DRENLOGU-654913 format. One record per residue (C-alpha): x negated, y negated, z; residue number from 1; residue in one letter; chain. Coordinates in pm, whole numbers, plus 50000, padded with zeros to 5 digits. Layout:
<nodes>
      xx      yy      zz     k   r   c
       X       Y       Z   NUM   A   A
...
</nodes>
This chain:
<nodes>
      xx      yy      zz     k   r   c
   48397   11245   44690     1   M   A
   48527   11026   44410     2   T   A
   48862   10876   44330     3   L   A
   48852   11063   43998     4   A   A
   48828   11397   44181     5   R   A
   49125   11311   44402     6   L   A
   49329   11190   44105     7   A   A
   49259   11513   43916     8   A   A
   49379   11719   44213     9   L   A
   49719   11545   44192    10   Y   A
   49750   11523   43812    11   G   A
   49687   11146   43796    12   V   A
   49482   11040   43494    13   A   A
   49186   10805   43526    14   T   A
   49162   10762   43149    15   S   A
   49358   10839   42833    16   Y   A
   49291   10864   42459    17   S   A
   49532   10669   42236    18   P   A
   49343   10816   41938    19   S   A
   49089   11100   41899    20   P   A
   48797   10857   41872    21   D   A
   48890   10625   42158    22   R   A
   48913   10659   42535    23   T   A
   49059   10394   42763    24   V   A
   48991   10383   43136    25   Q   A
   49292   10340   43363    26   A   A
   49262   10066   43623    27   S   A
   49161   10177   43969    28   E   A
   49458   09987   44112    29   A   A
   49696   10192   43896    30   A   A
   49540   10520   44006    31   V   A
   49554   10420   44375    32   V   A
   49917   10308   44338    33   A   A
   50018   10631   44163    34   A   A
   49858   10837   44440    35   L   A
   50034   10626   44701    36   A   A
   50367   10702   44531    37   A   A
   50279   11069   44586    38   L   A
   50213   10998   44956    39   D   A
   49834   11017   44913    40   V   A
   49625   10745   45074    41   D   A
   49338   10638   44846    42   A   A
   49303   10284   44976    43   S   A
   48946   10321   45105    44   T   A
   48648   10547   45027    45   P   A
   48699   10718   45364    46   E   A
   49065   10779   45287    47   A   A
   48973   10925   44946    48   V   A
   48721   11163   45104    49   Q   A
   48971   11277   45367    50   D   A
   49241   11329   45104    51   A   A
   49013   11533   44879    52   V   A
   48908   11754   45168    53   T   A
   49267   11809   45280    54   A   A
   49392   11883   44930    55   R   A
   49117   12130   44846    56   E   A
   49166   12309   45177    57   R   A
   49541   12333   45116    58   A   A
   49486   12478   44770    59   L   A
   49235   12734   44900    60   R   A
   49466   12849   45178    61   E   A
   49783   12852   44967    62   R   A
   49910   13203   44896    63   L   A
   50154   13100   44623    64   L   A
   50218   12786   44418    65   P   A
   50561   12631   44479    66   P   A
   50696   12752   44142    67   T   A
   50591   13050   43930    68   V   A
   50696   13103   43567    69   V   A
   50750   13441   43401    70   L   A
   50844   13456   43034    71   W   A
   51091   13734   42958    72   A   A
   51044   14018   42713    73   D   A
   51201   13959   42373    74   E   A
   51391   14290   42376    75   K   A
   51511   14442   42702    76   P   A
   51512   14816   42760    77   P   A
   51857   14969   42698    78   P   A
   51913   15053   43065    79   E   A
   51869   14684   43154    80   V   A
   52080   14552   42870    81   A   A
   52365   14774   42991    82   D   A
   52318   14699   43362    83   A   A
   52634   14679   43564    84   A   A
   52740   14373   43762    85   P   A
   52548   14344   44088    86   G   A
   52258   14554   43961    87   S   A
   52030   14254   43921    88   G   A
   52112   14175   43559    89   A   A
   52364   13900   43480    90   P   A
   52711   14047   43472    91   G   A
   53055   13912   43384    92   P   A
   53078   13734   43720    93   E   A
   52751   13542   43670    94   A   A
   52784   13165   43688    95   T   A
   52585   13117   43367    96   H   A
   52615   13436   43159    97   P   A
   52335   13462   42907    98   A   A
   52415   13521   42538    99   P   A
   52174   13817   42548   100   S   A
   52027   14029   42825   101   S   A
   51662   13940   42808   102   Q   A
   51459   14047   43108   103   T   A
   51103   14038   43236   104   A   A
   50911   14348   43333   105   A   A
   50769   14349   43684   106   L   A
   50439   14471   43543   107   T   A
   50409   14136   43369   108   S   A
   50486   13957   43693   109   L   A
   50223   14153   43882   110   A   A
   49960   14040   43633   111   A   A
   50025   13669   43690   112   L   A
   49733   13472   43825   113   D   A
   49946   13364   44120   114   A   A
   49970   13726   44238   115   L   A
   49635   13871   44136   116   T   A
   49473   13619   44370   117   A   A
   49657   13765   44671   118   L   A
   49451   13970   44922   119   P   A
   49451   14350   44869   120   P   A
   49740   14520   45044   121   G   A
   49974   14221   45013   122   S   A
   50344   14297   44983   123   R   A
   50537   14104   44718   124   V   A
   50913   14106   44679   125   T   A
   51163   13920   44462   126   V   A
   51513   13827   44571   127   E   A
   51715   13768   44255   128   T   A
   51994   13517   44206   129   E   A
   52237   13807   44247   130   A   A
   52088   13889   44588   131   G   A
   51909   14209   44483   132   D   A
   51572   14278   44645   133   L   A
   51295   14415   44421   134   V   A
   50944   14510   44530   135   E   A
   50649   14422   44307   136   V   A
   50343   14644   44298   137   R   A
   50046   14421   44231   138   T   A
   49727   14577   44093   139   P   A
   49559   14528   44430   140   A   A
   49841   14689   44627   141   S   A
   49860   14980   44380   142   A   A
   49489   15048   44423   143   E   A
   49519   15030   44801   144   T   A
   49814   15265   44800   145   S   A
   49633   15514   44578   146   A   A
   49316   15507   44787   147   S   A
   49507   15551   45111   148   E   A
   49754   15811   44989   149   G   A
   49530   16054   44801   150   T   A
   49184   16163   44933   151   P   A
   48909   16144   44672   152   A   A
   48847   16522   44697   153   S   A
   49206   16608   44614   154   E   A
   49368   16620   44276   155   E   A
   49692   16421   44242   156   P   A
   50004   16637   44223   157   P   A
   50111   16726   43870   158   P   A
   50372   16501   43715   159   A   A
   50718   16656   43703   160   L   A
   50830   16436   43413   161   G   A
   50781   16095   43254   162   P   A
   50719   15811   43500   163   P   A
   51026   15610   43589   164   P   A
   51086   15296   43384   165   A   A
   50949   14984   43546   166   A   A
   51228   14777   43697   167   P   A
   51299   14445   43534   168   A   A
   51404   14101   43646   169   L   A
   51699   13921   43489   170   P   A
   51675   13567   43360   171   L   A
   51720   13310   43632   172   G   A
   51567   13130   43928   173   I   A
   51468   13381   44193   174   H   A
   51281   13378   44526   175   R   A
   50931   13525   44527   176   L   A
   50790   13628   44866   177   R   A
   50442   13745   44960   178   A   A
   50311   13885   45288   179   A   A
   49942   13962   45349   180   T   A
   49808   14239   45575   181   P   A
   49707   13980   45836   182   D   A
   50064   13851   45866   183   G   A
   50051   13539   45651   184   A   A
   50363   13478   45443   185   T   A
   50464   13250   45158   186   A   A
   50764   13184   44935   187   E   A
   50792   13043   44585   188   A   A
   51055   12983   44321   189   H   A
   51028   13230   44034   190   L   A
   51160   13110   43699   191   I   A
   51228   13397   43458   192   V   A
   51299   13240   43121   193   A   A
   51335   13360   42762   194   P   A
   51035   13287   42546   195   R   A
   51224   13059   42309   196   R   A
   51532   12839   42306   197   A   A
   51822   12940   42079   198   P   A
   51769   12868   41709   199   A   A
   52006   12671   41484   200   P   A
   52180   12815   41177   201   P   A
   51947   12873   40880   202   P   A
   52029   12527   40742   203   R   A
   52270   12264   40866   204   T   A
   52336   11893   40840   205   Y   A
   52546   11642   41028   206   G   A
   52589   11284   41141   207   F   A
   52407   11065   41392   208   L   A
   52620   10791   41548   209   V   A
   52629   10553   41840   210   Q   A
   52978   10639   41962   211   L   A
   53068   10294   42093   212   Y   A
   53007   10152   41742   213   S   A
   53267   10370   41567   214   L   A
   53610   10223   41629   215   L   A
   53938   10355   41498   216   S   A
   54287   10207   41493   217   H   A
   54339   10373   41833   218   H   A
   54022   10250   42009   219   S   A
   54037   10001   42293   220   W   A
   53758   09776   42171   221   G   A
   53487   10043   42134   222   M   A
   53456   10398   42004   223   G   A
   53577   10666   42245   224   D   A
   53597   11042   42292   225   L   A
   53915   11058   42086   226   G   A
   53723   10903   41798   227   D   A
   53442   11154   41852   228   L   A
   53683   11447   41832   229   A   A
   53837   11299   41516   230   E   A
   53497   11242   41354   231   L   A
   53389   11598   41431   232   A   A
   53714   11748   41303   233   S   A
   53713   11548   40978   234   W   A
   53342   11582   40896   235   S   A
   53338   11951   40976   236   G   A
   53643   12035   40767   237   R   A
   53610   11788   40479   238   A   A
   53233   11756   40448   239   L   A
   53095   12083   40584   240   G   A
   52896   11904   40855   241   A   A
   52749   12127   41124   242   G   A
   52699   11873   41402   243   F   A
   52753   11521   41533   244   V   A
   52475   11370   41743   245   Q   A
   52579   11086   41972   246   V   A
   52401   10837   42195   247   N   A
   52373   10912   42568   248   P   A
   52722   10904   42718   249   L   A
   52582   10875   43071   250   H   A
   52755   10677   43343   251   S   A
   52649   10311   43334   252   A   A
   52572   10076   43619   253   V   A
   52879   09852   43666   254   P   A
   52834   09484   43611   255   K   A
   52745   09274   43917   256   P   A
   52997   09015   44039   257   P   A
   52983   08714   43809   258   G   A
   52730   08884   43581   259   G   A
   52721   09116   43283   260   A   A
   52652   09485   43264   261   G   A
   52360   09638   43079   262   D   A
   52499   09771   42748   263   P   A
   52202   10002   42684   264   S   A
   52300   10370   42699   265   P   A
   51938   10449   42784   266   Y   A
   51937   10284   43131   267   R   A
   52224   10469   43301   268   P   A
   52336   10483   43660   269   S   A
   52366   10861   43635   270   S   A
   52261   11117   43376   271   R   A
   52461   11385   43558   272   R   A
   52805   11245   43475   273   F   A
   52949   11080   43164   274   P   A
   53094   10730   43174   275   D   A
   53475   10707   43188   276   P   A
   53456   10399   42964   277   V   A
   53449   10657   42682   278   H   A
   53792   10792   42778   279   L   A
   54079   10775   42530   280   R   A
   54326   10658   42793   281   V   A
   54633   10735   42585   282   T   A
   54523   11100   42560   283   D   A
   54533   11148   42938   284   V   A
   54854   11351   42995   285   P   A
   54957   11145   43299   286   E   A
   54954   10824   43090   287   F   A
   55262   10945   42903   288   G   A
   55442   11013   43233   289   R   A
   55427   10656   43362   290   L   A
   55767   10516   43454   291   R   A
   55925   10190   43561   292   G   A
   55696   09899   43643   293   E   A
   55386   10112   43584   294   A   A
   55505   10185   43230   295   R   A
   55556   09815   43166   296   E   A
   55206   09737   43291   297   R   A
   55070   10015   43070   298   A   A
   55241   09845   42776   299   G   A
   55055   09525   42861   300   L   A
   54732   09723   42865   301   C   A
   54807   09847   42514   302   L   A
   54864   09490   42398   303   E   A
   54534   09378   42546   304   R   A
   54364   09677   42385   305   A   A
   54492   09562   42046   306   A   A
   54343   09219   42113   307   V   A
   54002   09370   42195   308   L   A
   54017   09592   41888   309   R   A
   54114   09305   41659   310   R   A
   53837   09084   41798   311   A   A
   53575   09337   41692   312   V   A
   53725   09461   41366   313   L   A
   53877   09143   41225   314   R   A
   53731   08840   41404   315   E   A
   53359   08914   41402   316   G   A
   53336   08971   41777   317   G   A
   53084   09192   41952   318   L   A
   53172   09507   42141   319   I   A
   53233   09397   42499   320   D   A
   53183   09703   42716   321   R   A
   53262   09512   43035   322   D   A
   53597   09391   42899   323   A   A
   53681   09739   42772   324   V   A
   53609   09893   43111   325   W   A
   53806   09627   43296   326   E   A
   54106   09712   43081   327   L   A
   54066   10089   43095   328   K   A
   54011   10092   43470   329   S   A
   54334   09894   43517   330   A   A
   54522   10153   43314   331   A   A
   54354   10441   43496   332   L   A
   54454   10292   43831   333   E   A
   54815   10325   43714   334   L   A
   54760   10686   43612   335   I   A
   54614   10765   43954   336   R   A
   54957   10736   44112   337   D   A
   55109   11000   43881   338   V   A
   55106   11340   44057   339   P   A
   54922   11618   43881   340   L   A
   55122   11923   43780   341   G   A
   55028   12259   43937   342   P   A
   54807   12366   43649   343   G   A
   54636   12029   43621   344   R   A
   54584   12015   43994   345   N   A
   54425   12359   43990   346   A   A
   54195   12247   43708   347   G   A
   54091   11941   43904   348   Y   A
   54025   12151   44213   349   S   A
   53808   12387   44010   350   D   A
   53610   12093   43876   351   F   A
   53554   11954   44226   352   L   A
   53433   12292   44346   353   A   A
   53209   12348   44045   354   E   A
   53036   12010   44057   355   R   A
   53018   12012   44436   356   G   A
   52777   11784   44619   357   E   A
   52655   11615   44301   358   A   A
   53006   11488   44224   359   L   A
   53068   11390   44585   360   E   A
   52751   11181   44587   361   D   A
   52829   11022   44253   362   H   A
   53184   10932   44348   363   A   A
   53066   10802   44685   364   T   A
   52811   10573   44518   365   W   A
   53084   10442   44284   366   C   A
   53315   10372   44578   367   A   A
   53044   10199   44782   368   L   A
   52933   09998   44478   369   A   A
   53285   09856   44452   370   E   A
   53248   09716   44803   371   R   A
   52880   09632   44834   372   Y   A
   52770   09576   44474   373   G   A
   52593   09795   44215   374   P   A
   52242   09770   44367   375   D   A
   52218   10016   44656   376   W   A
   51895   09854   44776   377   H   A
   52106   09558   44897   378   T   A
   52360   09768   45088   379   W   A
   52358   09784   45467   380   P   A
   52048   09981   45565   381   A   A
   52226   10296   45694   382   P   A
   52421   10330   45366   383   L   A
   52102   10338   45161   384   R   A
   52055   10694   45286   385   D   A
   52310   10926   45120   386   P   A
   52271   11177   45405   387   A   A
   52315   10937   45698   388   S   A
   52608   10968   45942   389   P   A
   52708   10614   45848   390   E   A
   52733   10710   45483   391   T   A
   52947   11012   45572   392   A   A
   53173   10786   45776   393   R   A
   53194   10531   45493   394   A   A
   53281   10810   45251   395   R   A
   53567   10928   45470   396   N   A
   53698   10574   45510   397   E   A
   53690   10523   45134   398   A   A
   53814   10872   45043   399   M   A
   54092   10730   44829   400   D   A
   53836   10554   44607   401   R   A
   53600   10852   44615   402   V   A
   53880   11074   44488   403   D   A
   53963   10820   44216   404   F   A
   53610   10829   44080   405   H   A
   53600   11206   44108   406   G   A
   53916   11224   43902   407   R   A
   53767   10993   43638   408   L   A
   53470   11228   43606   409   A   A
   53710   11519   43558   410   W   A
   53919   11340   43295   411   L   A
   53604   11248   43101   412   T   A
   53476   11603   43123   413   D   A
   53809   11729   42985   414   E   A
   53790   11501   42683   415   Q   A
   53428   11597   42618   416   L   A
   53538   11961   42619   417   A   A
   53820   11875   42378   418   A   A
   53576   11704   42140   419   A   A
   53348   12009   42136   420   Q   A
   53649   12236   42077   421   R   A
   53753   12016   41786   422   A   A
   53404   12049   41639   423   A   A
   53405   12427   41666   424   H   A
   53762   12450   41534   425   D   A
   53644   12252   41232   426   A   A
   53381   12515   41159   427   G   A
   53078   12335   41298   428   M   A
   52805   12580   41392   429   G   A
   52654   12343   41649   430   I   A
   52912   12077   41723   431   G   A
   52815   11798   41960   432   L   A
   52451   11710   42020   433   I   A
   52419   11511   42341   434   H   A
   52133   11272   42398   435   D   A
   51948   11291   42731   436   L   A
   51790   10958   42830   437   A   A
   51436   10946   42973   438   V   A
   51548   10830   43316   439   G   A
   51798   10636   43524   440   V   A
   51844   10280   43646   441   H   A
   51664   10224   43978   442   P   A
   51978   10070   44130   443   D   A
   52220   10341   44019   444   G   A
   52390   10651   44153   445   A   A
   52122   10911   44075   446   D   A
   51840   10697   44214   447   A   A
   52042   10665   44536   448   W   A
   52160   11025   44569   449   A   A
   51830   11185   44462   450   Q   A
   51587   10922   44588   451   Q   A
   51351   11171   44748   452   R   A
   51271   11303   44399   453   Y   A
   51177   10962   44256   454   F   A
   50840   10788   44287   455   A   A
   50890   10472   44492   456   T   A
   50749   10154   44344   457   G   A
   50691   10306   44000   458   M   A
   50846   10267   43657   459   S   A
   50804   10475   43342   460   T   A
   50688   10322   43017   461   G   A
   50423   10354   42749   462   A   A
   50063   10236   42718   463   P   A
   49954   09983   42457   464   P   A
   49941   10124   42103   465   D   A
   49925   10011   41742   466   A   A
   50293   09914   41747   467   F   A
   50300   09736   42084   468   N   A
   49978   09579   42208   469   A   A
   50129   09499   42548   470   L   A
   50267   09845   42620   471   G   A
   50620   09908   42747   472   Q   A
   50792   09912   43084   473   D   A
   51130   10084   43063   474   W   A
   51234   10004   43418   475   G   A
   51317   10369   43496   476   L   A
   51172   10533   43810   477   P   A
   50987   10858   43734   478   P   A
   51040   11190   43902   479   W   A
   50777   11306   44148   480   R   A
   50614   11620   44004   481   P   A
   50527   11756   44349   482   D   A
   50882   11744   44480   483   R   A
   51025   11881   44157   484   L   A
   50797   12183   44190   485   A   A
   50876   12230   44559   486   A   A
   51248   12242   44478   487   S   A
   51209   12489   44193   488   G   A
   51300   12202   43962   489   Y   A
   51652   12192   44103   490   A   A
   51729   11833   43990   491   P   A
   51615   11909   43636   492   F   A
   51816   12233   43627   493   R   A
   52128   12055   43749   494   E   A
   52079   11775   43497   495   L   A
   52048   12016   43205   496   L   A
   52352   12217   43311   497   R   A
   52557   11897   43331   498   A   A
   52436   11780   42990   499   T   A
   52500   12115   42823   500   L   A
   52849   12172   42963   501   R   A
   53013   12077   42634   502   H   A
   52730   12069   42383   503   A   A
   52589   12278   42105   504   G   A
   52253   12109   42144   505   A   A
   52068   11850   42347   506   V   A
   51827   11587   42223   507   R   A
   51556   11512   42479   508   I   A
   51453   11148   42448   509   D   A
   51073   11109   42475   510   H   A
   51026   11483   42511   511   V   A
   50656   11421   42577   512   M   A
   50770   11328   42928   513   G   A
   50792   11698   43009   514   L   A
   50411   11697   42997   515   F   A
   50316   11354   43130   516   R   A
   50464   11009   43189   517   L   A
   50309   10665   43192   518   W   A
   50361   10523   43541   519   W   A
   50361   10145   43581   520   V   A
   50320   10016   43940   521   P   A
   50582   09764   44049   522   E   A
   50468   09410   43985   523   G   A
   50207   09517   43728   524   R   A
   50211   09497   43349   525   T   A
   50237   09814   43138   526   P   A
   49868   09775   43051   527   V   A
   49792   09839   43420   528   E   A
   49958   10182   43430   529   G   A
   49831   10537   43409   530   T   A
   49951   10882   43310   531   Y   A
   50078   11132   43567   532   V   A
   50103   11494   43465   533   R   A
   50394   11735   43518   534   Y   A
   50392   12115   43510   535   D   A
   50493   12144   43147   536   A   A
   50521   12524   43158   537   E   A
   50773   12507   43442   538   A   A
   50965   12219   43283   539   M   A
   50983   12406   42953   540   L   A
   51085   12727   43128   541   A   A
   51377   12551   43295   542   V   A
   51473   12380   42970   543   L   A
   51466   12702   42767   544   V   A
   51648   12897   43040   545   L   A
   51936   12650   43068   546   E   A
   51961   12615   42689   547   A   A
   51976   12994   42663   548   H   A
   52251   13014   42923   549   R   A
   52452   12749   42742   550   A   A
   52383   12897   42397   551   G   A
   52254   12556   42289   552   A   A
   51952   12452   42089   553   L   A
   51701   12186   42198   554   V   A
   51569   11893   41995   555   I   A
   51279   11688   42124   556   G   A
   51230   11326   42023   557   E   A
   50855   11341   41962   558   D   A
   50797   11017   41772   559   L   A
   50509   10785   41849   560   G   A
   50189   10874   42032   561   T   A
   50189   11247   42105   562   V   A
   49918   11416   42311   563   E   A
   49729   11691   42123   564   P   A
   49885   12033   42179   565   G   A
   50229   11905   42281   566   V   A
   50404   11969   41950   567   R   A
   50249   12314   41934   568   E   A
   50368   12397   42286   569   A   A
   50719   12277   42204   570   L   A
   50730   12476   41882   571   R   A
   50617   12789   42067   572   E   A
   50919   12758   42295   573   R   A
   51167   12697   42013   574   G   A
   51209   12323   42081   575   V   A
   51271   12136   41757   576   F   A
   51097   11810   41677   577   G   A
   51222   11491   41514   578   T   A
   51089   11384   41175   579   S   A
   51175   11041   41033   580   V   A
   51102   10999   40664   581   L   A
   50912   10671   40680   582   W   A
   50666   10810   40936   583   F   A
   50591   11137   40755   584   E   A
   50261   11064   40584   585   R   A
   49927   11236   40549   586   D   A
   49777   11029   40829   587   W   A
   49460   11237   40849   588   E   A
   49397   11227   40476   589   G   A
   49528   11012   40193   590   S   A
   49787   10823   40398   591   G   A
   50042   10891   40125   592   L   A
   50393   11026   40191   593   P   A
   50402   11395   40273   594   L   A
   50553   11597   39987   595   P   A
   50862   11800   40087   596   P   A
   50678   12133   40111   597   A   A
   50443   12000   40380   598   R   A
   50716   11899   40623   599   W   A
   50771   12116   40927   600   R   A
   51076   12342   40929   601   A   A
   51156   12331   41301   602   D   A
   51285   11976   41315   603   C   A
   51578   11744   41276   604   L   A
   51485   11540   40967   605   A   A
   51641   11194   40928   606   T   A
   51595   10875   40730   607   A   A
   51623   10648   41034   608   T   A
   51730   10619   41399   609   T   A
   51912   10371   41622   610   H   A
   51582   10189   41694   611   D   A
   51483   10150   41327   612   L   A
   51617   09958   41026   613   P   A
   51896   10124   40835   614   S   A
   51795   10279   40504   615   T   A
   51977   10008   40307   616   A   A
   51801   09733   40505   617   A   A
   51465   09894   40440   618   R   A
   51537   09917   40067   619   M   A
   51639   09550   40045   620   T   A
   51387   09409   40293   621   G   A
   51665   09273   40514   622   D   A
   51491   09406   40825   623   H   A
   51194   09175   40764   624   V   A
   51420   08875   40718   625   R   A
   51602   08959   41042   626   L   A
   51280   08971   41242   627   R   A
   51167   08645   41080   628   H   A
   51495   08471   41169   629   D   A
   51451   08583   41530   630   L   A
   51091   08465   41547   631   G   A
   50954   08815   41603   632   L   A
   50696   08829   41323   633   L   A
   50328   08790   41411   634   T   A
   50228   08731   41047   635   R   A
   50369   08514   40766   636   P   A
   50699   08643   40634   637   Q   A
   50556   08680   40282   638   A   A
   50286   08917   40407   639   A   A
   50536   09124   40604   640   E   A
   50773   09145   40307   641   R   A
   50493   09247   40074   642   A   A
   50379   09524   40305   643   E   A
   50735   09652   40358   644   A   A
   50804   09642   39983   645   A   A
   50483   09834   39909   646   A   A
   50584   10101   40159   647   D   A
   50925   10140   39996   648   V   A
   50771   10139   39648   649   H   A
   50536   10422   39742   650   T   A
   50825   10637   39859   651   W   A
   51046   10552   39562   652   L   A
   50763   10640   39326   653   A   A
   50741   10985   39486   654   L   A
   51118   11029   39470   655   L   A
   51113   10933   39104   656   S   A
   50832   11179   39022   657   R   A
   51032   11453   39192   658   L   A
   51337   11372   38979   659   G   A
   51542   11258   39278   660   M   A
   51600   10903   39153   661   L   A
   51781   10950   38821   662   P   A
   51890   10587   38796   663   G   A
   51541   10455   38857   664   G   A
   51437   10201   39118   665   A   A
   51655   09896   39170   666   G   A
   51987   10054   39271   667   D   A
   52008   10051   39649   668   E   A
   52287   10310   39677   669   E   A
   52107   10550   39445   670   D   A
   51788   10502   39647   671   A   A
   51971   10593   39969   672   V   A
   52103   10907   39802   673   R   A
   51755   10990   39674   674   A   A
   51613   10966   40026   675   V   A
   51862   11227   40141   676   H   A
   51790   11448   39840   677   R   A
   51430   11441   39957   678   F   A
   51524   11538   40313   679   L   A
   51719   11833   40175   680   L   A
   51417   11936   39968   681   A   A
   51206   11977   40282   682   T   A
   51215   12302   40484   683   P   A
   51373   12116   40777   684   A   A
   51638   12338   40936   685   R   A
   51847   12036   41035   686   M   A
   51912   11716   40837   687   V   A
   52078   11421   41006   688   G   A
   52260   11137   40830   689   V   A
   52269   10805   41015   690   W   A
   52642   10726   40990   691   L   A
   52594   10353   40915   692   P   A
   52385   10459   40612   693   D   A
   52697   10607   40455   694   T   A
   52854   10261   40419   695   V   A
   52541   10050   40357   696   G   A
   52518   09887   40701   697   D   A
   52220   09649   40714   698   R   A
   52198   09591   41088   699   R   A
   52007   09804   41342   700   P   A
   52195   09906   41653   701   Q   A
   51893   09818   41865   702   N   A
   51601   09590   41787   703   L   A
   51313   09680   42020   704   P   A
   51140   09382   42174   705   G   A
   51458   09174   42199   706   T   A
   51707   09110   42476   707   W   A
   51932   08804   42435   708   D   A
   51800   08724   42086   709   Q   A
   51990   09013   41928   710   Y   A
   52320   09189   42017   711   P   A
   52165   09529   42093   712   N   A
   52413   09813   42152   713   W   A
   52713   09587   42075   714   R   A
   52763   09609   41698   715   L   A
   53034   09808   41520   716   P   A
   52953   10013   41213   717   V   A
   52981   09775   40916   718   A   A
   52950   09782   40537   719   D   A
   52687   09605   40325   720   A   A
   52866   09271   40369   721   T   A
   52880   09302   40748   722   G   A
   53253   09382   40755   723   R   A
   53333   09632   41033   724   P   A
   53443   09973   40908   725   V   A
   53692   10182   41107   726   T   A
   53685   10559   41125   727   L   A
   53990   10567   40898   728   E   A
   53816   10339   40645   729   D   A
   53500   10545   40666   730   L   A
   53677   10867   40571   731   A   A
   53807   10703   40253   732   A   A
   53492   10511   40152   733   T   A
   53368   10601   39799   734   P   A
   53010   10520   39900   735   R   A
   53019   10781   40177   736   L   A
   53163   11047   39951   737   H   A
   52905   10973   39681   738   A   A
   52629   11023   39936   739   L   A
   52782   11342   40071   740   M   A
   52797   11487   39718   741   E   A
   52421   11524   39759   742   V   A
   52489   11773   40040   743   F   A
   52761   11970   39862   744   K   A
   52521   12226   39716   745   A   A
   52389   12297   40066   746   H   A
   52722   12375   40224   747   R   A
   52774   12724   40354   748   G   A
   52924   12917   40641   749   P   A
   52811   12789   40978   750   Q   A
   52710   13007   41269   751   S   A
   52647   12904   41629   752   P   A
   52295   12864   41770   753   P   A
   52122   13179   41876   754   G   A
</nodes>
């Protein structure tokens, strides 16, 4: 009985392969810690032996796994496609009506390994989301029925007509029940999902932007949802853009007393709700109805907003999210006292009912954080449990604040919906692409409300690789795969539904996390972690199902080290990848840049991302100088500059041979245009333009490996000289329009995903 055997039974890796020719052993301490986070004692050889025995016995005696996946038929039979409401197929009253009526035949379900292993004579039924009860005839039960119902010496009665069509299951999350002849019973979640996520239009392009960085003359110190709606409307109508991809808009952890908040959008308090710091306060209807002293105080807020805006746009200041939120929250407190009209009140009531317990928990955490601080681990012990009687009592006592935070969530949701409407009204086939972060802050609202689903004492990260010899610790607690499966992936389903409420697509950050995540034990370095596996088929089934229900496409960020088979599995399910020009080389052959024809089609192709140098900086070598100035280089600056210049030269030589660089090398703006001509020459179905590239911005929004040394997530979009550029300036910039001329020949009518 070895530790390796026990680890394999729970999906914990004892080794990993950073490259095909190299295997690295995980530390025993990491494996033991990962098992402990799954409530498995592996602290002694005796404990390991006992755990192996118990696990193998449980698997032998288990009738059904906790979750079963069934992929739906591509084309439903006509009688299913036309099914009436309440018949088992999604009807008009369904919560998430599907764009098409795909279904799964019960014959396919009966052939699943999970059911063929049942004892002969077992009875299997499915209770659908609509409450219909359907019986499944497994091969074993069919044989038993035939042998018991018709003696061998008798001929079966002649058929009176064609056999009845096999019943079908609608898309959704159903309950699967099994009962054996000896009285044993079991239940499982049954996920019936379409085989592929919706597809994008034949060819489309759009912008990638960190929303906070794009200020307008109406912003209160950072870009907001009003700016997003304006960007979508202008770029869709004037430039033929099909989408705008933004950074995660998740709710952030508020700053601690006397401290500063974390500006990173990738370490949120909650991924289930957007942050009200993105609100355009002046667009809230109740703001215009302020009277008397409240109106005067609102006027002071507007004056302070102008000061914040001027500091960033004219005085070289950084975006100060904490100051922006302090100002907006003061204005929103004034709005809270304005009664809602009947229609608005009904809309708010609908939102409260729709978001239910999730919103109540989120608003409760926000209210308690105001009193006890933003780290729930330091709260009074009874309040650390969201389900405790003391927490319920505290919620009731703070109901005024709970309602305030619930209303903020509603107002933000309204403006997100307005931004997506603006995108569609402008002719965008996709509209908004929302970014889903890998995880949540351990001190935040989701980690408190959903703590039973998170692995205690663990953090996600990445193992050492060629780009980071020390590995990475992202400080985000991972989900427990066992409890996800036992719940039918309820937290993941809820998260996706929340993300896709007002989106034409979702970008899944580190999409490889659907397959496995690198767990780092608390107090250990990333080198001392190990991989823990998830049920990728179930995770993908949920992802594709929810995308189908929302009519949204899915983009996976699959950069970096990717396990063999992952990209193929994602492509099979219609999940797009992410291809960044500078990384697309023939790594298994010549090492030279991949010619356009060899790029994959099912991807979002870009020149750069928020974590990489801008295209202009790469062309000029400014990104090397920046890292040198910050003391981040591990080699002499001359060597780094020579290597970076050779990389750029290789690409420019290819662009020149392809006739995409008519002015020749040496003109930075022409080189940026040539890069995008190249992207358009690939078969990539989606091409993204990093918005700062349109004005020659030299600065990255985030410089990995830095904290205080560089103002990550706090820079406005700026031109080549570092002068901030407003949304209004952007729309009139000749450099932007010269770049977008490259895309003019590719404009065409847009159609929604599907």
